[in-house]
N, CA and C of each residue as an Amber inpcrd file, in Angstrom:
protein
   585
 -12.3350000 -30.0130000 -14.7970000 -12.0420000 -29.4890000 -15.9850000
 -11.9950000 -28.1950000 -16.4700000 -11.4290000 -27.1250000 -16.7920000
 -10.6450000 -25.9870000 -17.1980000 -11.3500000 -25.4920000 -18.7370000
 -12.0450000 -24.0990000 -18.7340000 -12.7580000 -23.5780000 -19.7450000
 -12.2330000 -22.7560000 -20.2730000 -11.7160000 -22.7070000 -21.8070000
 -11.4820000 -21.2270000 -22.2980000 -12.6310000 -20.6200000 -22.7730000
 -13.3570000 -19.2830000 -22.6860000 -14.5440000 -18.5860000 -22.8110000
 -14.2730000 -17.5470000 -23.3700000 -14.6230000 -17.2130000 -24.6000000
 -14.7600000 -15.9680000 -25.6820000 -15.3400000 -15.1190000 -24.7320000
 -14.5290000 -13.4060000 -25.3470000 -14.8950000 -12.6450000 -24.5710000
 -15.2920000 -11.5330000 -25.6640000 -16.5250000 -10.8440000 -25.5250000
 -16.8760000 -10.2040000 -26.4970000 -17.6130000  -8.5020000 -25.9550000
 -17.5770000  -7.5850000 -26.6790000 -18.2580000  -6.3600000 -26.3170000
 -19.3870000  -6.6380000 -26.7210000 -20.5620000  -5.2280000 -26.1890000
 -21.5860000  -6.1510000 -26.9320000 -21.8770000  -5.4210000 -28.4710000
 -20.8590000  -4.9560000 -29.2160000 -21.3880000  -4.6930000 -30.3610000
 -20.3490000  -5.6120000 -31.1030000 -19.7880000  -6.6490000 -30.8850000
 -18.9140000  -7.4570000 -31.4330000 -17.2120000  -6.6750000 -32.1490000
 -17.0840000  -5.3250000 -31.7030000 -16.1240000  -4.7360000 -31.9100000
 -14.7640000  -5.1870000 -31.6950000 -14.6510000  -5.4500000 -30.0530000
 -13.5960000  -6.1530000 -28.9740000 -13.9200000  -7.5980000 -28.9740000
 -13.0510000  -8.4010000 -29.1410000 -13.1940000  -9.9970000 -29.2640000
 -12.1210000 -10.5900000 -28.1490000 -11.8330000 -11.3230000 -27.1350000
 -10.7750000 -11.5750000 -26.3280000 -11.3020000 -13.2910000 -26.0130000
 -10.4570000 -13.6980000 -25.1410000 -10.4670000 -15.0590000 -24.6830000
 -10.0660000 -14.9400000 -22.9670000 -10.9000000 -15.8770000 -22.0200000
 -10.3260000 -16.0450000 -20.9330000  -9.8150000 -16.8720000 -20.9710000
  -8.6920000 -17.5600000 -20.3400000  -8.7740000 -18.9330000 -20.2710000
  -8.4870000 -19.8400000 -18.9660000  -8.7340000 -21.2290000 -18.8030000
  -8.8460000 -21.8360000 -17.4350000  -9.8670000 -21.3820000 -16.5210000
 -10.8220000 -21.0830000 -17.3270000 -11.8250000 -20.4300000 -16.1910000
 -12.7960000 -21.3920000 -15.3800000 -12.4340000 -21.5290000 -14.2430000
 -13.2420000 -22.3700000 -13.3910000 -14.1590000 -22.1260000 -12.1660000
 -14.7350000 -22.5780000 -11.7770000 -15.0790000 -22.2200000  -9.8780000
 -14.0550000 -22.0540000  -9.4900000 -12.8490000 -22.7200000  -9.2310000
 -11.5710000 -23.0740000  -8.4540000 -10.7830000 -22.0810000  -8.8030000
 -10.8250000 -21.7040000  -9.9060000  -9.4340000 -21.0370000 -10.5410000
  -9.7320000 -19.3370000 -10.1520000 -11.1220000 -19.4060000  -9.9620000
 -11.5240000 -17.5940000  -9.9170000 -12.4960000 -17.6970000  -8.8370000
 -13.0310000 -16.4230000  -8.7180000 -14.3010000 -15.9140000  -7.8880000
 -15.3430000 -15.0340000  -8.5010000 -16.4770000 -15.8610000  -8.9350000
 -17.4820000 -15.3770000  -9.4210000 -18.7920000 -14.8740000  -8.1390000
 -18.8270000 -13.6490000  -8.4990000 -19.7720000 -12.9900000  -7.4580000
 -20.2830000 -11.5620000  -7.7800000 -20.9130000 -11.3340000  -6.8340000
 -22.2290000 -10.3190000  -7.4520000 -21.6400000  -8.9950000  -6.1710000
 -21.2510000  -7.8580000  -6.5370000 -21.3360000  -6.5480000  -5.5400000
 -21.9000000  -5.5320000  -6.1080000 -22.5370000  -5.2510000  -4.4350000
 -23.3400000  -4.2960000  -4.3910000 -22.9980000  -2.5930000  -4.1740000
 -21.7140000  -2.6360000  -4.0140000 -21.0120000  -1.3200000  -3.3590000
 -21.4220000  -0.2710000  -4.6190000 -21.6350000   0.9160000  -3.7040000
 -21.6130000   2.2520000  -4.4720000 -20.5240000   2.3040000  -5.5770000
 -19.7100000   2.3380000  -5.9320000 -18.7150000   2.2780000  -6.7350000
 -19.1670000   1.5350000  -8.1800000 -19.7630000   0.4000000  -7.7230000
 -19.9750000  -0.5870000  -9.0060000 -20.9310000   0.3480000  -9.3000000
 -22.1710000   0.8380000  -8.4840000 -23.3440000   0.9950000  -9.0740000
 -23.2100000   2.5330000  -9.8290000 -22.3740000   3.2700000  -9.0210000
 -22.0280000   4.6640000  -9.7570000 -21.2510000   4.1520000 -11.1950000
 -20.1490000   3.1430000 -11.3150000 -19.9120000   3.3740000 -12.5720000
 -20.4650000   2.8690000 -13.6720000 -21.6400000   1.8180000 -13.2650000
 -22.8280000   1.4860000 -14.1410000 -23.4830000   2.7220000 -15.0680000
 -23.8510000   4.0720000 -13.9710000 -24.3350000   4.6190000 -14.3110000
 -23.5240000   5.8480000 -15.1410000 -22.0390000   5.6680000 -14.9760000
 -21.0170000   6.3860000 -15.5230000 -20.9100000   5.9670000 -17.1360000
 -20.6760000   4.5280000 -17.5520000 -21.2110000   3.8470000 -18.5600000
 -22.6410000   4.5260000 -19.2330000 -23.6510000   4.5920000 -18.5680000
 -24.9000000   5.0670000 -19.2500000 -25.6290000   3.5640000 -19.5660000
 -25.3230000   2.9510000 -18.2740000 -25.9570000   1.5330000 -18.6000000
 -26.5380000   0.7250000 -17.2750000 -27.4030000   1.3170000 -16.6670000
 -28.1310000   0.5740000 -15.5070000 -28.2420000  -1.1560000 -15.6930000
 -28.5120000  -1.5480000 -17.1190000 -28.5230000  -2.7170000 -17.0880000
 -27.6620000  -3.8340000 -16.9480000 -26.5500000  -2.9560000 -16.8120000
 -25.1260000  -3.9390000 -15.8160000 -25.6030000  -4.2790000 -14.5800000
 -26.5380000  -4.2860000 -13.8280000 -26.9050000  -4.1780000 -12.5370000
 -28.2500000  -5.1270000 -12.0790000 -28.0510000  -5.9900000 -11.0460000
 -29.3390000  -6.8300000 -10.9230000 -30.6600000  -5.2710000 -10.7330000
 -31.5990000  -6.0530000 -10.1390000 -32.6500000  -5.4980000  -9.6050000
 -32.2240000  -4.7110000  -8.1400000 -31.1840000  -5.2820000  -7.5630000
 -30.7200000  -4.4250000  -5.6560000 -29.6450000  -3.4900000  -6.2990000
 -29.0140000  -3.6110000  -7.5890000 -28.0330000  -2.7010000  -7.8450000
 -26.5620000  -3.5330000  -7.6140000 -26.9010000  -4.9770000  -7.8910000
 -25.5260000  -5.5910000  -7.6000000 -24.7790000  -5.8290000  -9.4120000
 -23.6210000  -5.9330000  -9.3340000 -22.9530000  -6.1350000 -10.7370000
 -22.2830000  -7.2980000 -10.4110000 -22.4110000  -8.5460000 -11.5390000
 -21.9040000  -9.8110000 -11.2000000 -20.8100000  -9.6530000 -12.2980000
 -19.6240000 -10.2230000 -11.6180000 -18.2480000 -10.3670000 -12.1450000
 -17.5220000 -11.6000000 -11.8990000 -16.7210000 -12.3810000 -12.8820000
 -15.5250000 -13.1570000 -12.2690000 -14.0870000 -12.0300000 -12.4210000
 -13.5150000 -13.1940000 -11.1740000 -12.3870000 -12.7180000 -10.8630000
 -11.4860000 -13.2840000 -11.0530000 -10.0400000 -13.2600000 -11.6710000
  -9.0470000 -13.9640000 -12.3810000  -8.0910000 -13.1620000 -12.1760000
  -6.8330000 -13.6520000 -12.8180000  -5.4080000 -12.7970000 -13.1640000
  -5.5110000 -12.7010000 -14.2540000  -4.8690000 -11.5750000 -14.8940000
  -4.7600000 -10.7110000 -15.9630000  -3.6820000 -11.7140000 -17.0510000
  -2.9910000 -12.1950000 -16.7550000  -2.0360000 -13.2480000 -17.8720000
  -3.1750000 -14.7500000 -18.3280000  -4.2970000 -14.3630000 -17.9220000
  -5.5670000 -15.3510000 -18.3720000  -6.1850000 -14.6030000 -19.5580000
  -6.3070000 -13.6360000 -19.4410000  -7.1320000 -12.7880000 -20.1490000
  -6.5130000 -11.9400000 -21.4950000  -6.8950000 -12.1120000 -22.7450000
  -6.5250000 -11.8060000 -23.9250000  -7.6520000 -10.7830000 -24.5290000
  -7.0590000  -9.7680000 -25.0590000  -7.8320000  -9.3350000 -26.3160000
  -7.3940000  -7.8260000 -26.7370000  -7.6540000  -7.2350000 -27.6760000
  -7.0390000  -6.2450000 -28.2290000  -8.0830000  -5.0580000 -28.8690000
  -8.2560000  -4.2470000 -27.9150000  -9.1090000  -3.4650000 -28.2070000
  -8.5770000  -2.0130000 -28.5590000  -7.1660000  -2.1830000 -28.8060000
  -6.4970000  -1.0360000 -29.6780000  -7.0520000   0.2430000 -28.9750000
  -7.4800000   0.9310000 -30.3660000  -7.9510000   2.7530000 -29.7290000
  -9.1690000   2.3110000 -29.2390000 -10.2480000   1.3560000 -29.0850000
 -11.4700000   1.4560000 -28.3020000 -11.0030000   1.4910000 -26.7320000
 -10.1750000   1.2630000 -25.9090000  -9.6920000   1.0710000 -25.0590000
 -10.0350000   2.3010000 -24.0890000 -10.5690000   2.4690000 -23.0340000
 -10.4240000   3.4350000 -22.1530000 -10.2430000   2.8750000 -20.6440000
 -10.0790000   3.9690000 -19.9520000  -9.9450000   3.2760000 -18.2750000
 -10.5940000   4.8260000 -17.5300000 -11.1480000   4.7060000 -16.4660000
 -11.2800000   5.9880000 -15.6590000 -11.4150000   5.2800000 -14.4380000
 -10.9560000   6.3110000 -13.6850000 -11.2980000   5.8360000 -12.1410000
 -12.1120000   6.8100000 -10.7160000 -12.8400000   6.1860000 -10.4000000
 -14.0750000   6.9130000 -10.1200000 -13.5780000   8.1910000  -8.7290000
 -11.9910000   8.0220000  -8.1040000 -11.4830000   8.9450000  -7.5030000
  -9.9020000   8.2370000  -7.7460000  -8.9300000   9.3080000  -6.7370000
  -7.9190000   9.2620000  -7.0390000  -7.3390000   7.8550000  -6.4390000
  -7.6190000   7.2090000  -5.5450000  -7.2860000   5.8710000  -5.2010000
  -7.9370000   4.1330000  -5.5730000  -9.0650000   5.2680000  -6.2040000
 -10.0040000   3.6610000  -6.9640000  -9.4250000   3.0210000  -7.5910000
 -10.3290000   2.0260000  -8.0790000  -9.9230000   1.0630000  -9.1110000
  -9.5430000   1.4900000 -10.4190000  -8.8190000   1.0280000 -11.2520000
  -8.9110000   1.2930000 -12.6880000 -10.2980000   0.7130000 -13.5490000
 -10.9250000   1.0500000 -13.7990000 -12.2210000   0.2640000 -14.3200000
 -11.8670000   0.5350000 -16.1120000 -11.5760000  -0.2840000 -16.7260000
 -11.5840000  -0.5950000 -18.1770000 -12.7910000  -0.6560000 -19.1500000
 -13.2940000  -0.2050000 -19.7700000 -13.8500000  -0.4060000 -20.9460000
 -14.2290000  -0.0300000 -22.2310000 -14.7560000  -0.0530000 -23.2140000
 -14.4260000  -0.1020000 -24.7910000 -15.3920000   0.7860000 -25.3410000
 -14.3860000   2.0960000 -25.8040000 -15.5790000   3.0400000 -26.3660000
 -16.1950000   2.8120000 -27.2860000 -16.3210000   2.1320000 -28.4020000
 -17.4240000   1.4860000 -29.4230000 -18.7190000   1.6090000 -28.8220000
 -18.9710000   0.6410000 -27.8830000 -20.4490000   0.6300000 -26.9520000
 -20.2250000   0.5670000 -25.1290000 -18.7800000   1.3660000 -24.7330000
 -19.1510000   1.3810000 -23.3780000 -19.5650000  -0.2770000 -22.4590000
 -19.0910000  -1.1810000 -23.0240000 -18.9310000  -2.5080000 -22.3740000
 -17.8210000  -2.3260000 -21.2870000 -18.0700000  -2.7050000 -20.0590000
 -16.8820000  -2.7000000 -19.1430000 -15.9910000  -4.0750000 -19.3130000
 -14.9330000  -3.8050000 -19.5450000 -14.0320000  -4.9670000 -19.7170000
 -13.0940000  -5.4160000 -18.8430000 -13.2010000  -4.7730000 -17.7490000
 -12.2460000  -5.5400000 -16.5020000 -12.0100000  -4.4270000 -15.3820000
 -12.3410000  -4.4240000 -13.9180000 -11.4450000  -3.8520000 -13.0110000
  -9.7750000  -4.0170000 -12.6160000  -9.4510000  -3.1140000 -12.1240000
  -8.3850000  -3.1840000 -11.9560000  -7.7300000  -2.5410000 -10.6280000
  -6.5230000  -3.0630000  -9.9410000  -6.0230000  -2.3540000  -8.8850000
  -4.5270000  -1.7250000  -9.1560000  -4.0190000  -2.2170000 -10.5090000
  -2.7300000  -1.3800000 -10.8510000  -2.2790000  -2.5680000 -11.4750000
  -1.0270000  -1.9810000 -12.0430000  -0.4140000  -2.6100000 -13.1870000
   0.2800000  -4.2070000 -12.2780000   0.7860000  -4.5030000 -11.1130000
   1.3180000  -5.2790000 -10.2110000   0.6110000  -6.1510000  -9.6480000
  -0.4650000  -5.9620000  -9.8030000  -1.6100000  -6.4360000  -8.5900000
  -2.2740000  -7.7210000  -9.7410000  -1.6880000  -8.8600000  -9.1900000
  -2.2650000 -10.2600000 -10.0810000  -4.3550000 -10.6750000 -10.2400000
  -4.7000000  -9.3390000 -10.5660000  -6.1370000  -9.3790000 -10.1630000
  -7.0910000  -8.9370000 -11.2350000  -7.7600000  -9.1840000 -11.6330000
  -8.5590000  -8.3930000 -12.5780000 -10.2190000  -9.2560000 -12.1750000
 -11.2880000  -8.1310000 -12.0710000 -12.7900000  -8.7350000 -12.0060000
 -13.5790000  -7.9930000 -13.5690000 -14.0170000  -9.0700000 -13.9780000
 -14.3850000  -9.0170000 -15.3120000 -15.9120000  -9.1050000 -15.5980000
 -16.9010000  -7.6580000 -15.3870000 -17.9460000  -7.8710000 -15.6640000
 -18.8620000  -8.8490000 -16.8150000 -19.6020000  -9.2760000 -15.9710000
 -20.2530000 -10.2960000 -16.6440000 -20.8520000 -10.0780000 -18.7620000
 -21.2600000  -8.4780000 -18.2350000 -21.3120000  -7.8090000 -19.5940000
 -20.3130000  -8.5660000 -21.1700000 -19.4510000  -8.4790000 -20.3810000
 -18.1850000  -8.7790000 -21.6010000 -18.1320000 -10.4500000 -21.7160000
 -18.5060000 -10.7840000 -21.3370000 -18.5180000 -12.8020000 -21.0760000
 -19.4590000 -13.2300000 -22.3050000 -18.9740000 -14.6740000 -22.8270000
 -20.2260000 -15.3990000 -23.4540000 -21.2330000 -15.9740000 -22.1780000
 -22.0510000 -15.1010000 -21.7370000 -22.3930000 -15.4080000 -20.3760000
 -22.8320000 -17.1970000 -20.2850000 -23.7010000 -17.5370000 -21.2550000
 -23.9100000 -19.1370000 -21.3810000 -22.4860000 -20.1720000 -20.6740000
 -21.8200000 -19.4510000 -21.3850000 -20.1520000 -20.0990000 -21.2340000
 -19.7570000 -19.7430000 -19.9780000 -19.8340000 -18.9930000 -19.3210000
 -19.5270000 -18.5270000 -17.7700000 -20.1450000 -19.3230000 -17.1040000
 -21.7690000 -19.0290000 -17.0850000 -22.7450000 -19.8100000 -16.3810000
 -22.0440000 -21.5670000 -16.2330000 -21.8690000 -22.1660000 -17.5410000
 -21.7080000 -23.3110000 -17.6170000 -20.2710000 -23.8950000 -16.6230000
 -19.1930000 -23.0850000 -16.6430000 -18.1150000 -22.7050000 -16.1450000
 -17.9760000 -22.9050000 -14.3950000 -18.5010000 -21.7740000 -14.3510000
 -18.7470000 -21.3490000 -12.8560000 -19.8720000 -21.4690000 -11.9880000
 -21.2430000 -21.9100000 -12.8530000 -22.2450000 -22.1410000 -11.9760000
 -22.6100000 -20.3710000 -11.3320000 -23.6360000 -20.6100000 -10.7340000
 -24.1020000 -18.9230000 -10.0510000 -22.9070000 -18.8150000  -9.2920000
 -22.9410000 -17.5430000  -8.8610000 -22.0910000 -16.6900000  -7.9710000
 -22.2760000 -17.1450000  -6.6560000 -21.0290000 -17.5200000  -6.3960000
 -20.3910000 -17.9920000  -4.7210000 -20.6530000 -16.7040000  -3.7630000
 -21.0770000 -15.2970000  -4.2420000 -20.8670000 -14.4820000  -2.7930000
 -22.0420000 -13.4930000  -3.4940000 -22.4080000 -12.5440000  -2.7110000
 -22.7670000 -11.5820000  -2.8250000 -22.5090000 -10.5650000  -1.6870000
 -22.0240000  -9.5640000  -1.6680000 -21.2070000  -8.5160000  -1.1290000
 -21.1620000  -7.1610000  -1.0880000 -21.4470000  -6.5370000   0.0370000
 -21.5050000  -5.1650000   0.1160000 -22.9420000  -4.5780000   0.0160000
 -24.2510000  -5.9740000   0.4340000 -25.4640000  -5.5370000   0.5640000
 -25.9500000  -4.1430000   1.2300000 -24.8300000  -3.8010000   1.6000000
 -25.6910000  -2.0030000   2.5020000 -25.6210000  -0.7720000   1.5890000
 -24.9770000  -1.0150000   0.2760000 -25.3420000  -0.2080000  -0.4530000
 -26.3390000  -0.5620000  -1.2740000 -26.8210000  -1.7180000  -1.4280000
 -28.0330000  -2.4820000  -2.0750000 -28.9580000  -1.4870000  -2.2740000
 -30.2120000  -1.6130000  -3.3830000 -31.5010000  -1.0000000  -3.3730000
 -32.2750000  -1.6980000  -3.0400000 -33.5450000  -1.2230000  -2.1430000
 -34.3640000  -1.8350000  -1.9040000 -34.3880000  -3.2750000  -0.8030000
 -35.0690000  -4.0550000  -0.2900000 -34.8480000  -5.4460000   0.5970000
 -34.2670000  -6.0310000  -0.4660000 -32.7450000  -6.4980000   0.0750000
 -31.8960000  -7.9240000  -0.7790000 -32.3820000  -9.0580000   0.0820000
 -32.6830000 -10.0820000  -0.8850000 -32.2930000 -11.2050000  -0.2260000
 -31.7840000 -11.6020000   1.0600000 -31.4560000 -12.4190000   1.8060000
 -30.7820000 -13.0270000   3.1990000 -29.3830000 -13.2480000   3.1010000
 -29.3740000 -13.9490000   1.5460000 -27.8220000 -14.3330000   1.1770000
 -27.0080000 -13.3550000   0.6040000 -27.1540000 -12.1070000   0.5350000
 -26.7290000 -10.8430000   0.3050000 -25.7980000 -10.4370000   2.1950000
 -24.7460000 -10.0510000   1.8610000 -23.8030000 -10.0240000   2.7470000
 -23.5140000  -8.5770000   3.0510000 -23.7170000  -8.0090000   4.5720000
 -23.6460000  -6.5980000   4.1320000 -22.3350000  -5.9320000   3.9940000
 -21.1680000  -6.9250000   4.1050000 -19.8340000  -6.1700000   3.6260000
 -19.3660000  -7.4150000   3.1450000 -18.3380000  -8.0510000   3.6100000
 -17.4330000  -9.1940000   3.1800000 -17.4260000 -10.0630000   4.0990000
 -17.9520000 -11.6140000   3.7280000 -17.9530000 -12.3170000   4.8240000
 -16.3730000 -12.8890000   4.6950000 -16.0930000 -13.4540000   6.1570000
 -14.8590000 -13.8100000   6.4290000 -14.2280000 -14.9050000   5.2050000
 -15.1770000 -15.7910000   5.0320000 -14.5840000 -17.3120000   4.1730000
 -14.5280000 -16.4120000   2.6540000 -14.8640000 -16.0090000   2.1600000
 -14.7900000 -15.0910000   1.1650000 -13.3580000 -14.4410000   1.0350000
 -13.2500000 -13.5600000   2.3330000 -11.4680000 -12.7240000   2.4250000
 -10.6270000 -14.2220000   2.2660000 -10.7950000 -14.7190000   3.1900000
  -9.6210000 -16.0310000   3.0310000  -9.7670000 -16.5310000   2.0060000
 -10.4000000 -16.7340000   1.0560000 -10.3930000 -17.5650000  -0.6290000
  -9.8620000 -16.5980000  -1.2870000  -9.9440000 -15.1610000  -1.4770000
  -9.4490000 -14.2690000  -2.0200000  -8.0280000 -14.3640000  -1.8800000
  -7.4320000 -13.7210000  -0.5280000  -6.1600000 -14.2190000  -0.0450000
  -5.2740000 -15.1770000  -0.5000000  -6.2620000 -16.3850000  -0.4500000
  -5.4110000 -17.7530000  -0.8020000  -5.4760000 -17.8050000  -2.6730000
  -6.1870000 -17.2770000  -3.2570000  -6.0330000 -16.7300000  -4.9000000
  -5.2870000 -16.1530000  -4.8870000  -5.2810000 -14.8220000  -4.5210000
  -4.2970000 -13.7370000  -4.6410000  -2.9860000 -14.2270000  -4.4420000
  -2.7550000 -15.1000000  -3.6700000  -0.9470000 -15.6820000  -3.3490000
  -0.6880000 -16.5800000  -4.2090000  -1.4130000 -17.3030000  -4.5790000
  -1.1560000 -18.4570000  -6.1010000  -1.1720000 -17.4960000  -7.2720000
  -1.8740000 -16.2900000  -7.1320000  -1.7550000 -15.7560000  -8.7810000
  -0.5050000 -14.8410000  -8.1980000   0.0580000 -14.3270000  -7.5080000
   1.0740000 -13.3910000  -6.9430000   2.2780000 -14.3210000  -7.4220000
   2.0520000 -15.6790000  -7.3270000   3.4540000 -16.8140000  -7.2210000
   3.5150000 -17.0820000  -8.5480000   2.5440000 -16.8500000  -9.7250000
   2.7270000 -16.9540000 -11.2580000   2.6260000 -16.0830000 -11.6220000
   3.1530000 -14.9840000 -10.9120000   3.2030000 -13.7130000 -11.6730000
   1.8980000 -13.0430000 -12.2290000   0.9450000 -13.4970000 -12.2890000
  -0.3570000 -13.1520000 -13.0660000  -0.8510000 -11.5910000 -13.2680000
  -0.0190000 -11.2100000 -13.4640000  -0.3400000  -9.4230000 -13.6810000
   0.4700000  -9.6100000 -15.0980000   0.9340000 -10.2000000 -15.8540000
   1.7340000 -10.1420000 -16.7880000   1.5960000 -11.5170000 -17.6910000
   1.6300000 -11.3190000 -18.6400000   0.8810000 -10.0010000 -19.9280000
  -0.1870000  -9.9080000 -19.4380000  -0.5260000  -8.6020000 -19.7290000
  -2.3750000  -7.7670000 -19.4090000  -2.6090000  -7.2610000 -20.9330000
  -3.7150000  -7.4160000 -20.9450000  -4.3560000  -6.4370000 -22.0050000
  -4.7420000  -4.9130000 -21.4130000  -4.0790000  -4.8280000 -20.0140000
  -4.6830000  -3.2990000 -19.3550000  -3.1980000  -2.6740000 -19.2760000
  -2.3160000  -3.2280000 -19.2640000  -1.1180000  -2.7610000 -18.6660000
  -0.0470000  -3.2480000 -19.7710000   0.8300000  -2.4480000 -20.0130000
   1.9640000  -2.7420000 -21.0870000   3.1180000  -3.5760000 -20.3210000
   4.3040000  -3.6740000 -20.7980000   5.1560000  -4.5570000 -20.2190000
   5.9620000  -3.6530000 -19.5040000   5.7820000  -2.4670000 -19.3400000
   6.5770000  -1.5100000 -18.1300000   5.5220000  -1.1000000 -17.4600000
   4.4020000  -1.6610000 -17.3500000   3.3840000  -1.3370000 -15.8880000
   2.3380000  -0.0100000 -16.5510000   2.6290000   0.4840000 -18.0460000
   2.1710000   1.5930000 -17.8030000   0.3020000   1.1060000 -18.3370000
  -0.6650000   2.0620000 -18.0570000  -1.8970000   1.7730000 -19.0130000
  -1.9480000   1.7380000 -20.3280000  -2.7230000   0.9050000 -20.6050000
  -2.7600000   0.9860000 -22.4560000  -3.7640000   1.9930000 -22.7940000
  -4.5130000   2.6370000 -21.5190000  -5.3300000   3.9730000 -22.3810000
  -4.8290000   5.3010000 -21.3550000  -5.1800000   6.1610000 -21.5130000
  -5.0650000   7.4190000 -20.6790000  -6.0380000   7.2890000 -19.7500000
  -5.4530000   7.2110000 -18.4920000  -6.5190000   7.3980000 -17.2840000
  -6.9900000   8.6090000 -16.8940000  -8.2990000   8.3420000 -16.9150000
  -9.2500000   9.4900000 -16.1860000  -9.5330000   9.0760000 -15.0840000
  -9.3970000  10.4740000 -14.1500000  -9.9070000  10.0630000 -12.6200000
 -11.3860000  11.3060000 -12.6420000 -12.2780000  10.8810000 -12.1860000
 -13.1580000  11.8980000 -11.9230000 -12.9890000  12.5090000 -10.8440000
 -13.4800000  14.1940000 -11.1080000 -13.2700000  15.0550000  -9.5940000
 -14.2840000  14.3840000  -8.8920000 -14.1280000  15.3740000  -7.4670000
 -14.9810000  14.6970000  -6.1340000 -16.7750000  15.0700000  -6.6470000
 -16.5990000  16.2990000  -7.5530000 -18.1750000  16.7700000  -8.0180000
 -18.7370000  15.6190000  -9.0560000 -17.5530000  14.9330000  -9.7040000
 -18.3610000  14.1160000 -10.9630000 -18.6370000  12.8560000 -10.1820000
 -17.8420000  12.4060000  -9.2290000 -18.6370000  11.3010000  -8.4350000
 -19.5430000  11.2300000  -7.9730000 -19.6620000  12.4520000  -7.2650000
 -21.1240000  12.8170000  -6.2570000 -22.0330000  12.9000000  -7.4270000
 -22.2530000  13.3030000  -8.5290000 -23.1410000  13.3050000  -9.5730000
 -23.3370000  12.4120000  -9.8340000 -22.7220000  10.9700000  -9.6790000
 -22.9410000   9.6770000 -10.0370000 -23.9310000   8.9000000  -8.9750000
 -23.5350000   9.4160000  -7.8770000 -24.3280000   8.6970000  -6.7240000
 -26.0170000   8.7790000  -6.7580000
């Protein structure tokens, strides 16, 4: 059974839809990496993280996601080679993390979801990764890096998404692969200040 789930920023200005959300169609996980933690600090939203500094996300392909942020859409990269991290200006809700216009991948933080509907469709996160960056004594189920089983699952999903040309249409990039918002890249000192 698949689910279409409403997306909504915190203030309700930006709304959208994620289609075909299931445990098998994507990956629900919690990332404890230093970049996810720095991004939450950049947004001024420590509440995006759990008690150990983890960020709960659901990964899918961009063509399953639609929303119209219009003038509200913003994008930041924490470094020159960092992910495109998208958020909305109205309330600074994160709305997706992407690698680029032709990569059929987006990780959407739970803050943009109808949380109850996401929980019903996917259940609990199946992986907790990058625990080496976590705060405090994390539970035993948190992996220090990336478990091989999760990497295998990720490559399998990405392969299917690539065959489906899952990068378009995208709410993050236009048909020519240009970002739908000006991309701000932080200077090294700005990134260090978020550590």
